[in-house]
PyMOL commands that place a pseudoatom at each C-alpha (Angstrom):
pseudoatom trace, name=CA, resn=MET, resi=1, chain=A, elem=C, hetatm=0, pos=[-69.569, -44.862, -68.163]
pseudoatom trace, name=CA, resn=TYR, resi=2, chain=A, elem=C, hetatm=0, pos=[-66.620, -45.477, -69.300]
pseudoatom trace, name=CA, resn=GLU, resi=3, chain=A, elem=C, hetatm=0, pos=[-68.707, -47.838, -72.058]
pseudoatom trace, name=CA, resn=MET, resi=4, chain=A, elem=C, hetatm=0, pos=[-70.361, -44.701, -72.986]
pseudoatom trace, name=CA, resn=THR, resi=5, chain=A, elem=C, hetatm=0, pos=[-67.455, -42.459, -72.945]
pseudoatom trace, name=CA, resn=ARG, resi=6, chain=A, elem=C, hetatm=0, pos=[-66.065, -44.383, -75.055]
pseudoatom trace, name=CA, resn=PHE, resi=7, chain=A, elem=C, hetatm=0, pos=[-68.866, -44.872, -77.446]
pseudoatom trace, name=CA, resn=ARG, resi=8, chain=A, elem=C, hetatm=0, pos=[-69.652, -41.443, -77.436]
pseudoatom trace, name=CA, resn=ARG, resi=9, chain=A, elem=C, hetatm=0, pos=[-65.803, -40.462, -78.550]
pseudoatom trace, name=CA, resn=GLY, resi=10, chain=A, elem=C, hetatm=0, pos=[-66.240, -43.866, -81.374]
pseudoatom trace, name=CA, resn=TRP, resi=11, chain=A, elem=C, hetatm=0, pos=[-68.916, -41.718, -82.679]
pseudoatom trace, name=CA, resn=ALA, resi=12, chain=A, elem=C, hetatm=0, pos=[-67.556, -38.199, -82.877]
pseudoatom trace, name=CA, resn=GLY, resi=13, chain=A, elem=C, hetatm=0, pos=[-64.925, -39.709, -84.849]
pseudoatom trace, name=CA, resn=LYS, resi=14, chain=A, elem=C, hetatm=0, pos=[-66.789, -41.745, -86.960]
pseudoatom trace, name=CA, resn=ARG, resi=15, chain=A, elem=C, hetatm=0, pos=[-68.826, -38.400, -87.360]
pseudoatom trace, name=CA, resn=ALA, resi=16, chain=A, elem=C, hetatm=0, pos=[-66.067, -36.601, -87.919]
pseudoatom trace, name=CA, resn=GLY, resi=17, chain=A, elem=C, hetatm=0, pos=[-64.779, -38.824, -90.455]
pseudoatom trace, name=CA, resn=VAL, resi=18, chain=A, elem=C, hetatm=0, pos=[-68.073, -38.618, -92.479]
pseudoatom trace, name=CA, resn=MET, resi=19, chain=A, elem=C, hetatm=0, pos=[-68.189, -34.756, -92.509]
pseudoatom trace, name=CA, resn=LEU, resi=20, chain=A, elem=C, hetatm=0, pos=[-64.397, -34.562, -93.936]
pseudoatom trace, name=CA, resn=ALA, resi=21, chain=A, elem=C, hetatm=0, pos=[-65.591, -36.914, -96.548]
pseudoatom trace, name=CA, resn=PHE, resi=22, chain=A, elem=C, hetatm=0, pos=[-68.711, -35.046, -97.111]
pseudoatom trace, name=CA, resn=MET, resi=23, chain=A, elem=C, hetatm=0, pos=[-66.731, -31.465, -97.264]
pseudoatom trace, name=CA, resn=LEU, resi=24, chain=A, elem=C, hetatm=0, pos=[-64.054, -33.433, -99.701]
pseudoatom trace, name=CA, resn=ILE, resi=25, chain=A, elem=C, hetatm=0, pos=[-66.319, -34.272, -101.947]
pseudoatom trace, name=CA, resn=PHE, resi=26, chain=A, elem=C, hetatm=0, pos=[-68.661, -31.897, -101.404]
pseudoatom trace, name=CA, resn=GLY, resi=27, chain=A, elem=C, hetatm=0, pos=[-65.392, -29.353, -102.390]
pseudoatom trace, name=CA, resn=SER, resi=28, chain=A, elem=C, hetatm=0, pos=[-64.249, -31.378, -105.509]
pseudoatom trace, name=CA, resn=LEU, resi=29, chain=A, elem=C, hetatm=0, pos=[-67.847, -31.127, -107.166]
pseudoatom trace, name=CA, resn=LEU, resi=30, chain=A, elem=C, hetatm=0, pos=[-67.990, -27.291, -106.377]
pseudoatom trace, name=CA, resn=GLY, resi=31, chain=A, elem=C, hetatm=0, pos=[-65.134, -26.912, -107.721]
pseudoatom trace, name=CA, resn=ALA, resi=32, chain=A, elem=C, hetatm=0, pos=[-65.657, -29.015, -110.922]
pseudoatom trace, name=CA, resn=CYS, resi=33, chain=A, elem=C, hetatm=0, pos=[-68.594, -27.073, -111.678]
pseudoatom trace, name=CA, resn=ALA, resi=34, chain=A, elem=C, hetatm=0, pos=[-67.015, -23.803, -111.356]
pseudoatom trace, name=CA, resn=GLY, resi=35, chain=A, elem=C, hetatm=0, pos=[-64.355, -25.171, -113.357]
pseudoatom trace, name=CA, resn=ASN, resi=36, chain=A, elem=C, hetatm=0, pos=[-66.660, -25.682, -116.375]
pseudoatom trace, name=CA, resn=PRO, resi=37, chain=A, elem=C, hetatm=0, pos=[-68.254, -22.610, -117.460]
pseudoatom trace, name=CA, resn=ALA, resi=38, chain=A, elem=C, hetatm=0, pos=[-64.474, -20.865, -117.520]
pseudoatom trace, name=CA, resn=ALA, resi=39, chain=A, elem=C, hetatm=0, pos=[-63.265, -24.125, -120.352]
pseudoatom trace, name=CA, resn=LYS, resi=40, chain=A, elem=C, hetatm=0, pos=[-66.754, -23.632, -121.977]
pseudoatom trace, name=CA, resn=THR, resi=41, chain=A, elem=C, hetatm=0, pos=[-65.968, -19.897, -122.648]
pseudoatom trace, name=CA, resn=ASP, resi=42, chain=A, elem=C, hetatm=0, pos=[-62.091, -20.081, -123.681]
pseudoatom trace, name=CA, resn=ASP, resi=43, chain=A, elem=C, hetatm=0, pos=[-63.481, -22.701, -126.247]
pseudoatom trace, name=CA, resn=VAL, resi=44, chain=A, elem=C, hetatm=0, pos=[-65.515, -19.555, -127.743]
pseudoatom trace, name=CA, resn=VAL, resi=45, chain=A, elem=C, hetatm=0, pos=[-62.779, -17.194, -127.269]
pseudoatom trace, name=CA, resn=LYS, resi=46, chain=A, elem=C, hetatm=0, pos=[-60.334, -19.876, -128.846]
pseudoatom trace, name=CA, resn=ARG, resi=47, chain=A, elem=C, hetatm=0, pos=[-62.820, -20.321, -132.241]
pseudoatom trace, name=CA, resn=ALA, resi=48, chain=A, elem=C, hetatm=0, pos=[-63.567, -16.494, -132.586]
pseudoatom trace, name=CA, resn=GLU, resi=49, chain=A, elem=C, hetatm=0, pos=[-60.155, -15.520, -132.725]
pseudoatom trace, name=CA, resn=ALA, resi=50, chain=A, elem=C, hetatm=0, pos=[-59.482, -18.814, -135.142]
pseudoatom trace, name=CA, resn=ARG, resi=51, chain=A, elem=C, hetatm=0, pos=[-62.422, -17.844, -137.249]
pseudoatom trace, name=CA, resn=TRP, resi=52, chain=A, elem=C, hetatm=0, pos=[-61.171, -13.969, -137.190]
pseudoatom trace, name=CA, resn=ASN, resi=53, chain=A, elem=C, hetatm=0, pos=[-57.627, -15.285, -137.969]
pseudoatom trace, name=CA, resn=ALA, resi=54, chain=A, elem=C, hetatm=0, pos=[-59.130, -17.129, -140.861]
pseudoatom trace, name=CA, resn=LEU, resi=55, chain=A, elem=C, hetatm=0, pos=[-60.783, -14.101, -142.173]
pseudoatom trace, name=CA, resn=VAL, resi=56, chain=A, elem=C, hetatm=0, pos=[-57.502, -12.244, -141.936]
pseudoatom trace, name=CA, resn=THR, resi=57, chain=A, elem=C, hetatm=0, pos=[-55.105, -14.368, -143.521]
pseudoatom trace, name=CA, resn=GLY, resi=58, chain=A, elem=C, hetatm=0, pos=[-58.138, -15.285, -146.356]
pseudoatom trace, name=CA, resn=GLU, resi=59, chain=A, elem=C, hetatm=0, pos=[-58.571, -18.872, -145.604]
pseudoatom trace, name=CA, resn=LEU, resi=60, chain=A, elem=C, hetatm=0, pos=[-62.078, -18.594, -146.374]
pseudoatom trace, name=CA, resn=GLU, resi=61, chain=A, elem=C, hetatm=0, pos=[-62.967, -22.464, -146.357]
pseudoatom trace, name=CA, resn=GLU, resi=62, chain=A, elem=C, hetatm=0, pos=[-61.883, -22.846, -142.560]
pseudoatom trace, name=CA, resn=ALA, resi=63, chain=A, elem=C, hetatm=0, pos=[-63.768, -19.901, -141.700]
pseudoatom trace, name=CA, resn=TYR, resi=64, chain=A, elem=C, hetatm=0, pos=[-66.490, -20.859, -143.011]
pseudoatom trace, name=CA, resn=THR, resi=65, chain=A, elem=C, hetatm=0, pos=[-66.484, -24.430, -140.841]
pseudoatom trace, name=CA, resn=TYR, resi=66, chain=A, elem=C, hetatm=0, pos=[-67.205, -21.921, -137.578]
pseudoatom trace, name=CA, resn=TYR, resi=67, chain=A, elem=C, hetatm=0, pos=[-70.666, -20.497, -139.179]
pseudoatom trace, name=CA, resn=SER, resi=68, chain=A, elem=C, hetatm=0, pos=[-73.488, -21.986, -137.362]
pseudoatom trace, name=CA, resn=PRO, resi=69, chain=A, elem=C, hetatm=0, pos=[-75.489, -24.653, -139.123]
pseudoatom trace, name=CA, resn=GLY, resi=70, chain=A, elem=C, hetatm=0, pos=[-77.817, -22.932, -139.759]
pseudoatom trace, name=CA, resn=TYR, resi=71, chain=A, elem=C, hetatm=0, pos=[-76.116, -20.569, -142.011]
pseudoatom trace, name=CA, resn=ARG, resi=72, chain=A, elem=C, hetatm=0, pos=[-74.084, -22.681, -143.528]
pseudoatom trace, name=CA, resn=SER, resi=73, chain=A, elem=C, hetatm=0, pos=[-77.526, -24.666, -144.463]
pseudoatom trace, name=CA, resn=THR, resi=74, chain=A, elem=C, hetatm=0, pos=[-79.033, -21.453, -146.419]
pseudoatom trace, name=CA, resn=HIS, resi=75, chain=A, elem=C, hetatm=0, pos=[-75.578, -20.082, -147.423]
pseudoatom trace, name=CA, resn=SER, resi=76, chain=A, elem=C, hetatm=0, pos=[-72.864, -22.233, -149.723]
pseudoatom trace, name=CA, resn=LEU, resi=77, chain=A, elem=C, hetatm=0, pos=[-68.935, -21.835, -149.210]
pseudoatom trace, name=CA, resn=ILE, resi=78, chain=A, elem=C, hetatm=0, pos=[-69.342, -20.776, -152.833]
pseudoatom trace, name=CA, resn=ASP, resi=79, chain=A, elem=C, hetatm=0, pos=[-71.501, -17.623, -151.736]
pseudoatom trace, name=CA, resn=PHE, resi=80, chain=A, elem=C, hetatm=0, pos=[-70.052, -17.159, -148.903]
pseudoatom trace, name=CA, resn=GLY, resi=81, chain=A, elem=C, hetatm=0, pos=[-66.516, -16.710, -150.581]
pseudoatom trace, name=CA, resn=MET, resi=82, chain=A, elem=C, hetatm=0, pos=[-67.987, -14.709, -153.304]
pseudoatom trace, name=CA, resn=SER, resi=83, chain=A, elem=C, hetatm=0, pos=[-69.692, -12.520, -150.710]
pseudoatom trace, name=CA, resn=ILE, resi=84, chain=A, elem=C, hetatm=0, pos=[-66.322, -12.187, -148.415]
pseudoatom trace, name=CA, resn=ARG, resi=85, chain=A, elem=C, hetatm=0, pos=[-64.044, -11.637, -151.587]
pseudoatom trace, name=CA, resn=THR, resi=86, chain=A, elem=C, hetatm=0, pos=[-66.571, -9.088, -153.656]
pseudoatom trace, name=CA, resn=ARG, resi=87, chain=A, elem=C, hetatm=0, pos=[-66.482, -6.666, -150.522]
pseudoatom trace, name=CA, resn=ARG, resi=88, chain=A, elem=C, hetatm=0, pos=[-64.883, -3.299, -150.867]
pseudoatom trace, name=CA, resn=VAL, resi=89, chain=A, elem=C, hetatm=0, pos=[-63.436, -4.174, -147.302]
pseudoatom trace, name=CA, resn=GLN, resi=90, chain=A, elem=C, hetatm=0, pos=[-60.346, -5.905, -146.304]
pseudoatom trace, name=CA, resn=TRP, resi=91, chain=A, elem=C, hetatm=0, pos=[-59.480, -7.060, -143.140]
pseudoatom trace, name=CA, resn=THR, resi=92, chain=A, elem=C, hetatm=0, pos=[-55.942, -7.048, -141.810]
pseudoatom trace, name=CA, resn=SER, resi=93, chain=A, elem=C, hetatm=0, pos=[-55.781, -7.811, -137.955]
pseudoatom trace, name=CA, resn=ALA, resi=94, chain=A, elem=C, hetatm=0, pos=[-58.223, -8.871, -135.339]
pseudoatom trace, name=CA, resn=LYS, resi=95, chain=A, elem=C, hetatm=0, pos=[-57.385, -8.650, -131.746]
pseudoatom trace, name=CA, resn=TYR, resi=96, chain=A, elem=C, hetatm=0, pos=[-59.350, -10.156, -128.834]
pseudoatom trace, name=CA, resn=LEU, resi=97, chain=A, elem=C, hetatm=0, pos=[-60.747, -7.228, -126.654]
pseudoatom trace, name=CA, resn=ASP, resi=98, chain=A, elem=C, hetatm=0, pos=[-63.376, -9.181, -124.352]
pseudoatom trace, name=CA, resn=HIS, resi=99, chain=A, elem=C, hetatm=0, pos=[-66.540, -11.759, -123.939]
pseudoatom trace, name=CA, resn=SER, resi=100, chain=A, elem=C, hetatm=0, pos=[-69.651, -12.048, -122.166]
pseudoatom trace, name=CA, resn=CYS, resi=101, chain=A, elem=C, hetatm=0, pos=[-71.554, -15.073, -121.899]
pseudoatom trace, name=CA, resn=GLU, resi=102, chain=A, elem=C, hetatm=0, pos=[-74.861, -16.613, -120.641]
pseudoatom trace, name=CA, resn=ALA, resi=103, chain=A, elem=C, hetatm=0, pos=[-75.456, -20.595, -120.788]
pseudoatom trace, name=CA, resn=THR, resi=104, chain=A, elem=C, hetatm=0, pos=[-75.766, -20.966, -124.441]
pseudoatom trace, name=CA, resn=ARG, resi=105, chain=A, elem=C, hetatm=0, pos=[-74.452, -17.396, -125.858]
pseudoatom trace, name=CA, resn=CYS, resi=106, chain=A, elem=C, hetatm=0, pos=[-71.319, -15.402, -126.272]
pseudoatom trace, name=CA, resn=ILE, resi=107, chain=A, elem=C, hetatm=0, pos=[-70.858, -12.094, -127.010]
pseudoatom trace, name=CA, resn=VAL, resi=108, chain=A, elem=C, hetatm=0, pos=[-67.158, -11.768, -128.533]
pseudoatom trace, name=CA, resn=ARG, resi=109, chain=A, elem=C, hetatm=0, pos=[-65.428, -8.438, -128.969]
pseudoatom trace, name=CA, resn=PHE, resi=110, chain=A, elem=C, hetatm=0, pos=[-62.462, -7.708, -131.392]
pseudoatom trace, name=CA, resn=GLU, resi=111, chain=A, elem=C, hetatm=0, pos=[-60.813, -4.890, -132.576]
pseudoatom trace, name=CA, resn=VAL, resi=112, chain=A, elem=C, hetatm=0, pos=[-60.967, -5.748, -136.285]
pseudoatom trace, name=CA, resn=GLY, resi=113, chain=A, elem=C, hetatm=0, pos=[-57.998, -3.609, -138.739]
pseudoatom trace, name=CA, resn=PHE, resi=114, chain=A, elem=C, hetatm=0, pos=[-59.077, -2.802, -142.134]
pseudoatom trace, name=CA, resn=ARG, resi=115, chain=A, elem=C, hetatm=0, pos=[-58.648, -1.528, -145.064]
pseudoatom trace, name=CA, resn=ALA, resi=116, chain=A, elem=C, hetatm=0, pos=[-60.500, 0.120, -148.299]
pseudoatom trace, name=CA, resn=SER, resi=117, chain=A, elem=C, hetatm=0, pos=[-59.330, 0.642, -151.858]
pseudoatom trace, name=CA, resn=ARG, resi=118, chain=A, elem=C, hetatm=0, pos=[-60.639, 3.863, -153.210]
pseudoatom trace, name=CA, resn=PRO, resi=119, chain=A, elem=C, hetatm=0, pos=[-63.763, 4.461, -150.679]
pseudoatom trace, name=CA, resn=VAL, resi=120, chain=A, elem=C, hetatm=0, pos=[-64.014, 7.422, -151.939]
pseudoatom trace, name=CA, resn=PRO, resi=121, chain=A, elem=C, hetatm=0, pos=[-62.459, 9.568, -155.159]
pseudoatom trace, name=CA, resn=GLY, resi=122, chain=A, elem=C, hetatm=0, pos=[-59.066, 11.275, -155.072]
pseudoatom trace, name=CA, resn=ILE, resi=123, chain=A, elem=C, hetatm=0, pos=[-58.308, 8.455, -151.928]
pseudoatom trace, name=CA, resn=ASN, resi=124, chain=A, elem=C, hetatm=0, pos=[-56.656, 5.366, -153.218]
pseudoatom trace, name=CA, resn=GLU, resi=125, chain=A, elem=C, hetatm=0, pos=[-56.872, 3.536, -149.813]
pseudoatom trace, name=CA, resn=PHE, resi=126, chain=A, elem=C, hetatm=0, pos=[-58.466, 4.452, -146.413]
pseudoatom trace, name=CA, resn=LYS, resi=127, chain=A, elem=C, hetatm=0, pos=[-56.674, 2.092, -143.279]
pseudoatom trace, name=CA, resn=SER, resi=128, chain=A, elem=C, hetatm=0, pos=[-58.922, 2.254, -139.725]
pseudoatom trace, name=CA, resn=SER, resi=129, chain=A, elem=C, hetatm=0, pos=[-60.046, -0.126, -137.034]
pseudoatom trace, name=CA, resn=SER, resi=130, chain=A, elem=C, hetatm=0, pos=[-62.994, -0.831, -135.220]
pseudoatom trace, name=CA, resn=GLU, resi=131, chain=A, elem=C, hetatm=0, pos=[-64.806, -2.587, -132.553]
pseudoatom trace, name=CA, resn=VAL, resi=132, chain=A, elem=C, hetatm=0, pos=[-66.882, -5.810, -133.645]
pseudoatom trace, name=CA, resn=GLU, resi=133, chain=A, elem=C, hetatm=0, pos=[-69.272, -7.876, -131.438]
pseudoatom trace, name=CA, resn=ASP, resi=134, chain=A, elem=C, hetatm=0, pos=[-69.382, -11.298, -132.938]
pseudoatom trace, name=CA, resn=THR, resi=135, chain=A, elem=C, hetatm=0, pos=[-72.552, -13.495, -131.288]
pseudoatom trace, name=CA, resn=TRP, resi=136, chain=A, elem=C, hetatm=0, pos=[-71.739, -17.501, -130.937]
pseudoatom trace, name=CA, resn=ILE, resi=137, chain=A, elem=C, hetatm=0, pos=[-74.323, -19.514, -129.972]
pseudoatom trace, name=CA, resn=ARG, resi=138, chain=A, elem=C, hetatm=0, pos=[-73.623, -23.240, -127.968]
pseudoatom trace, name=CA, resn=MET, resi=139, chain=A, elem=C, hetatm=0, pos=[-75.503, -25.825, -129.905]
pseudoatom trace, name=CA, resn=ASP, resi=140, chain=A, elem=C, hetatm=0, pos=[-74.558, -29.752, -129.050]
pseudoatom trace, name=CA, resn=GLY, resi=141, chain=A, elem=C, hetatm=0, pos=[-71.597, -29.300, -126.831]
pseudoatom trace, name=CA, resn=GLN, resi=142, chain=A, elem=C, hetatm=0, pos=[-70.064, -26.525, -129.805]
pseudoatom trace, name=CA, resn=TRP, resi=143, chain=A, elem=C, hetatm=0, pos=[-69.716, -22.842, -130.323]
pseudoatom trace, name=CA, resn=TRP, resi=144, chain=A, elem=C, hetatm=0, pos=[-70.848, -21.755, -133.301]
pseudoatom trace, name=CA, resn=TYR, resi=145, chain=A, elem=C, hetatm=0, pos=[-70.861, -18.139, -134.925]
pseudoatom trace, name=CA, resn=ALA, resi=146, chain=A, elem=C, hetatm=0, pos=[-74.369, -16.695, -135.667]
pseudoatom trace, name=CA, resn=PRO, resi=147, chain=A, elem=C, hetatm=0, pos=[-74.116, -13.891, -138.137]
pseudoatom trace, name=CA, resn=GLU, resi=148, chain=A, elem=C, hetatm=0, pos=[-76.536, -11.004, -138.135]
pseudoatom trace, name=CA, resn=LYS, resi=149, chain=A, elem=C, hetatm=0, pos=[-79.357, -11.333, -140.878]
for i in range(1, 149): cmd.bond("trace and resi %d" % i, "trace and resi %d" % (i + 1))
show_as sticks, trace
zoom trace
């Protein structure tokens, strides 16, 4: 009887240790899984803010690097620069609002300030702001801006 009780206590202690180890491993894996999506979406927000900062400050070469490889394969840096510089609207600010993401696609919203020179006869400059939704796609572990066609 004493041997059987000692056996049960020993087995129960080992089983509790195995369960504790399993719970710690499972908990750490669950924590790692929960942490990764946030880190991935933090990356897209940082890249989106950097792109807008480059556009506002006129650093078009840098802004161009955030565009998707597909866009860059069909639009040269010179074409991109010409399209930005010939617009009548100039961006003056960009403030991050929020974002919503799926596995490989995010919509990042900004409040973008802009000014337009001589929008209509009699007005020299028009200043305003507007909400803008940017689409970002994840390819090969990197987030890329995907402009509308």
